[in-house]
C-alpha positions in Angstrom: 123.2 104.6 76.8 119.8 104.9 78.3 119.9 106.2 81.9 116.6 105.5 84.0 115.3 108.5 86.2 114.8 108.3 89.8 112.8 110.7 91.8 111.8 111.4 95.6 108.8 109.3 96.7 109.6 106.7 94.0 107.8 103.4 93.8 110.1 100.4 94.5 109.2 97.1 93.2 110.7 94.1 95.2 111.1 90.9 93.5 113.4 87.9 93.9 114.9 86.9 90.6 117.4 84.7 92.3 117.0 83.7 96.0 114.0 84.6 98.2 114.0 84.9 101.9 113.3 82.0 104.2 110.6 82.4 106.8 113.1 82.8 109.6 114.4 86.0 107.9 111.0 87.6 107.0 111.4 90.2 109.6 114.3 91.4 107.4 112.1 92.1 104.5 109.3 93.8 106.7 112.1 96.0 108.4 113.5 97.0 105.0 110.2 97.9 103.7 109.2 99.9 106.9 112.6 101.8 106.5 112.1 102.7 103.0 108.5 103.7 103.5 109.6 106.0 106.4 111.8 107.6 103.9 108.9 108.4 101.5 109.1 105.5 99.0 106.1 103.4 98.2 107.1 99.6 98.2 105.3 97.0 96.0 106.1 93.5 97.4 106.0 90.6 95.0 105.3 87.0 96.0 108.8 85.6 95.3 110.7 87.4 98.0 108.7 85.5 100.6 109.6 81.9 99.4 112.8 80.0 99.1 112.9 76.3 97.9 115.8 74.4 96.3 118.2 77.3 96.1 115.9 79.7 94.5 112.7 81.8 95.3 110.6 79.9 92.9 110.9 78.1 89.5 112.4 80.0 86.8 109.2 80.8 84.8 107.5 82.2 88.0 110.7 84.3 88.8 110.9 85.8 85.3 107.2 86.5 84.9 107.2 88.5 88.1 110.3 90.5 87.1 108.9 91.0 83.6 105.6 92.3 85.1 107.5 94.8 87.5 109.8 96.1 84.6 106.8 96.7 82.3 104.8 98.4 85.0 105.3 102.1 84.5 104.2 102.8 88.0 107.3 101.1 89.3 110.5 103.3 89.2 113.1 100.7 90.8 113.6 97.1 91.0 115.1 96.2 94.3 115.6 92.5 95.1 116.1 91.4 98.6 119.5 89.8 97.8 121.5 87.7 95.6 121.7 84.0 95.3 122.7 81.2 93.2 120.6 80.5 90.0 119.4 83.8 88.4 120.9 82.7 85.1 118.0 80.3 84.7 115.5 83.0 84.0 117.5 85.1 81.3 115.9 83.1 78.4 112.5 83.7 79.9 112.6 87.4 79.8 111.5 89.7 76.9 114.3 92.3 77.1 112.7 94.3 74.2 109.9 95.3 76.3 112.1 96.7 79.2 111.8 100.4 79.5 114.7 102.3 81.2 114.2 101.4 84.7 116.7 101.1 87.6 117.5 97.6 88.8 119.7 97.7 92.0 121.8 94.9 93.8 125.0 92.9 93.7 126.1 89.2 94.0 124.1 87.0 91.7 122.0 89.9 90.7 124.9 91.2 88.8 124.0 88.3 86.3 120.9 90.3 85.5 122.4 93.6 85.7 125.2 92.9 83.3 122.9 91.0 80.9 120.3 94.0 80.8 123.0 96.5 80.0 124.7 94.4 77.3 121.4 93.7 75.6 119.5 96.8 75.9 122.0 99.7 76.6 120.0 100.4 79.7 122.2 101.5 82.6 122.0 99.2 85.7 123.4 99.6 89.3 125.6 97.6 91.2 125.1 98.6 94.9 123.4 97.5 98.2 120.7 95.1 98.5 117.3 95.6 99.8 118.0 93.8 103.0 120.7 96.1 103.9 118.2 99.1 104.0 116.6 97.7 107.2 118.8 99.6 109.6 117.9 102.8 111.7 120.2 104.6 109.3 122.7 104.0 106.5 126.6 104.5 106.5 127.8 107.3 104.3 129.0 105.2 101.5 125.8 103.0 101.3 123.6 105.9 101.4 125.0 107.3 98.2 122.8 104.8 96.2 119.9 107.4 96.2 122.1 110.3 95.0 123.7 108.1 92.3 120.3 106.9 90.9 119.0 110.5 91.0 121.8 111.7 88.9 120.2 113.1 85.6 121.5 112.4 82.0 124.5 114.5 81.3 125.3 115.1 85.0 128.2 113.6 87.1 128.3 112.1 90.7 131.3 111.4 92.7 131.9 108.7 95.4 134.9 108.4 97.6 136.5 105.4 99.5 134.9 104.5 102.8 136.6 105.0 106.0 136.2 101.4 107.4 134.6 98.2 106.1 133.0 95.1 107.6 135.0 91.9 107.7 132.4 89.6 109.3 128.6 89.4 109.0 127.0 89.3 112.5 123.4 89.1 111.6 122.4 88.5 115.2 124.0 91.8 116.5 123.1 94.4 113.9 124.3 98.0 114.5 122.1 101.0 113.8 123.5 100.9 110.1 123.4 97.1 110.1 127.0 96.7 109.3 130.0 96.4 111.8 132.6 98.7 110.1 135.7 97.9 111.9 138.5 97.5 109.5 140.4 100.3 107.8 139.6 100.8 104.1 142.5 101.0 101.7 142.0 101.1 98.0 145.3 99.8 96.4 147.0 99.7 93.0 148.9 96.6 92.0 151.7 98.7 90.5 152.0 100.6 93.8 151.7 103.8 91.7 149.1 106.5 91.3 146.2 105.6 88.9 143.9 107.8 86.9 141.8 106.0 84.4 138.6 106.6 82.3 136.1 104.5 80.5 132.7 103.0 80.6 131.9 100.8 83.6 130.9 97.2 83.1 131.2 94.3 85.6 129.8 92.2 88.4 130.5 89.2 90.6 133.0 86.9 88.7 131.5 83.9 90.3 128.3 84.3 88.2 129.0 86.6 85.4 131.7 84.4 84.0 128.7 82.0 82.9 127.6 84.8 80.5 130.8 84.3 78.4 129.8 82.9 75.0 126.1 83.3 75.4 123.6 85.9 73.9 123.7 87.7 77.2 127.5 88.3 77.4 128.0 90.0 73.9 130.3 92.7 75.0 131.6 93.4 71.5 128.1 93.9 70.2 127.3 96.3 73.1 130.4 98.2 72.5 129.5 98.7 68.8 125.9 99.4 69.4 125.9 101.7 72.4 129.4 103.2 73.2 131.1 103.3 69.8 134.1 101.2 71.1 135.0 103.6 73.9 137.4 102.2 76.4 135.9 99.9 79.3 136.7 99.9 83.0 135.7 96.5 84.4 134.8 96.3 88.0 134.7 92.8 89.5 134.1 91.3 92.9 134.5 87.7 94.0 132.6 85.7 96.5 134.0 82.2 96.8 136.3 81.5 93.9 139.8 80.3 94.9 142.7 81.9 93.0 143.1 79.5 90.4 139.3 79.4 89.7 139.4 83.3 89.5 142.4 83.1 87.0 140.6 80.6 84.8 137.5 82.8 84.7 139.6 86.0 83.8 141.5 84.1 81.0 138.3 82.8 79.7 136.9 86.6 79.6 140.1 87.5 77.8 139.7 84.8 75.1 136.2 85.8 74.6 137.4 89.5 73.9 135.8 91.0 76.9 139.0 93.0 77.6 139.6 94.1 74.1 138.7 97.6 74.9 139.8 97.6 78.5 141.6 100.6 79.9 141.6 99.4 83.6 140.1 96.9 86.2 138.7 97.4 89.6 138.4 94.5 92.0 136.3 94.7 95.2 137.3 93.3 98.5 137.1 89.4 98.4 137.7 86.3 100.5 139.5 84.3 97.6 141.4 81.3 99.0 144.9 81.2 97.9 146.2 77.9 96.2 149.6 77.0 97.5 151.7 80.2 97.2 149.3 81.6 94.4 147.8 84.7 96.1 145.1 87.0 95.0 147.6 89.7 94.2 149.3 87.4 91.9 146.2 87.0 89.9 145.9 90.8 89.7 149.5 91.3 88.8 149.4 88.8 85.9 146.2 90.4 84.5 147.6 93.8 84.6 150.8 92.7 82.9 149.0 90.6 80.2 146.5 93.6 79.3 149.0 96.3 80.1 146.3 98.2 82.1 146.2 99.4 85.7 144.5 97.3 88.4 143.0 98.8 91.4 142.0 96.4 94.3 140.1 96.3 97.6 137.8 99.1 96.4 134.3 99.3 98.1 132.5 96.8 96.2 130.9 93.4 96.8 130.3 91.1 99.9 132.4 93.1 102.3 130.4 96.3 102.9 130.0 99.2 102.5 130.0 99.5 98.7 129.8 102.3 96.3 127.1 102.3 93.8 128.6 101.5 90.3 126.5 102.1 87.1 127.1 99.6 84.2 127.3 101.8 81.3 128.2 105.2 82.8 131.5 106.9 81.9 133.7 106.9 85.0 136.9 108.5 86.0 138.8 106.6 88.7 141.5 108.3 90.8 143.8 106.6 93.3 146.6 108.5 94.9 147.8 109.3 98.3 145.3 112.2 98.6 142.2 110.9 96.8 140.4 107.7 96.2 137.3 108.5 94.1 135.1 107.3 91.3 133.3 110.0 89.3 130.4 108.7 87.0 129.0 110.8 84.2 125.6 109.8 82.6 126.5 110.4 79.0 
């Protein structure tokens, strides 16, 4: 694995490989830039974050070119898009992954399409965590703020993150708190077996809604990645779901299984989601079936995805996940 480095006063490149920001929300971009600059970072804004037409920031070629330029710019230390979107997959065949240096890319939702593809294609670690827009507050909650410490971890070192105390159930954009989120609901990481869990393996994953479309493409070659970069080590998959119902989620997971994505799986983590039940088929039914079929532990409702806050998960890092009555933690080691 190749782990990028991150330093104080780093230069952050802001580009929108999926959705840009409509004019009515441009203040969010400006506030996020101001906050990061106040914290000592230099921020380089691209053109695509400021536009949004037909469900994307710009045509695929323009988005790909801006991302490629920022990836190849050695003065930029981190790619930090404003947020996710819908159609990032359109740009993958327009990127030259062979010219990507080890550089952090941070985000979630549709950005996980890019994150997973980059890690699988190149062996460069990528970071599923907060989006740029979530940086605009006066401060960050303890869980979200860990993104800087996680990205600053050096090769050979470890970093531990713990479950949050509370999470946000509803977005209230018109009433932001000092940390942006409204953290009102008690966090509870759970295991589908109801028993204590301790698992180890390489982390891979993202938003199921979008990464499912990498199955069977050159950008979703999990077995090739495993042979080339991790020598067949066990994999812990981390997933989050945005708006799939339970049967759609089940179909996606079965497709991943048929494609061999779970061949080296030692455990699965699911973030909080709003998946709609179909009839009496509940989210926990999907988890239970997967756990039984793969004979691996499943942990769910972790701090990951569209119900903030979220821990920063590094695709490619070696992780140890502990869930018991006394501890809910993820330790990532950059080896």
